[in-house]
C-alpha positions as CSV (number, residue, x, y, z in Angstrom):
1,M,-2.9,-4.1,10.1
2,P,-1.9,-0.9,11.8
3,F,-4.4,1.2,9.9
4,V,-7.3,-0.9,11.1
5,Q,-6.0,-0.6,14.7
6,G,-5.7,3.1,14.3
7,H,-9.4,3.4,13.2
8,L,-10.5,1.2,16.1
9,R,-8.5,3.3,18.6
10,N,-9.5,6.6,16.9
11,E,-5.7,7.3,16.4
12,S,-4.0,8.7,13.3
13,L,-1.3,6.4,12.1
14,A,1.2,6.6,9.2
15,V,3.9,4.3,7.7
16,T,7.0,4.9,5.7
17,I,7.9,2.4,3.0
18,S,11.5,2.3,1.9
19,T,12.2,0.3,-1.2
20,T,14.1,0.4,-4.5
21,C,12.9,0.8,-8.1
22,E,13.0,-2.6,-9.8
23,Q,14.1,-1.1,-13.1
24,T,16.7,1.5,-12.0
25,S,17.6,0.3,-8.5
26,R,17.2,3.9,-7.3
27,P,15.8,4.3,-3.7
28,I,12.1,5.1,-3.2
29,E,10.6,6.3,0.0
30,I,6.8,6.7,0.4
31,E,4.7,7.9,3.4
32,I,1.1,6.7,3.7
33,D,-1.3,7.9,6.3
34,N,-4.4,6.2,7.8
35,E,-6.6,7.7,5.1
36,T,-4.4,6.1,2.5
37,N,-3.1,9.5,1.3
38,F,0.5,9.1,0.2
39,R,3.5,11.2,-0.8
40,V,6.8,10.3,-2.3
41,V,9.6,11.5,-0.1
42,E,12.4,10.3,-2.3
43,G,12.6,8.9,-5.8
44,E,10.3,8.9,-8.8
45,E,6.5,8.7,-8.6
46,P,5.7,5.0,-8.5
47,L,3.1,3.2,-10.6
48,I,0.4,2.4,-8.1
49,F,-2.8,0.5,-8.9
50,V,-5.7,-1.1,-7.0
51,P,-6.8,-4.4,-8.3
52,L,-10.5,-4.8,-9.0
53,V,-11.6,-8.1,-7.5
54,D,-15.1,-9.4,-7.0
55,F,-14.6,-11.1,-3.6
56,E,-18.0,-12.8,-3.8
57,K,-17.1,-14.7,-7.0
58,M,-13.4,-15.3,-6.1
59,K,-12.8,-19.0,-5.2
60,D,-9.1,-18.6,-4.4
61,P,-8.0,-18.7,-0.8
62,S,-6.5,-15.2,-1.0
63,I,-6.2,-12.2,-3.3
64,I,-2.6,-13.1,-4.1
65,D,-3.7,-16.6,-5.3
66,G,-6.4,-14.9,-7.4
67,F,-3.8,-13.3,-9.6
């Protein structure tokens, strides 16, 4: 969890994600900073979503199992 560590240390952190589009196999490169701002460096704008999960009602061991 580099972003959590950055907040605890009062440091700005960023990551670069390099991947490929599942449909077109074209490369995608995304930069994300510690405030979760992102920009696409290479490739098309990806479809990004945040799942809405009620963690108090969730009985699964993890968010992945909840889907």
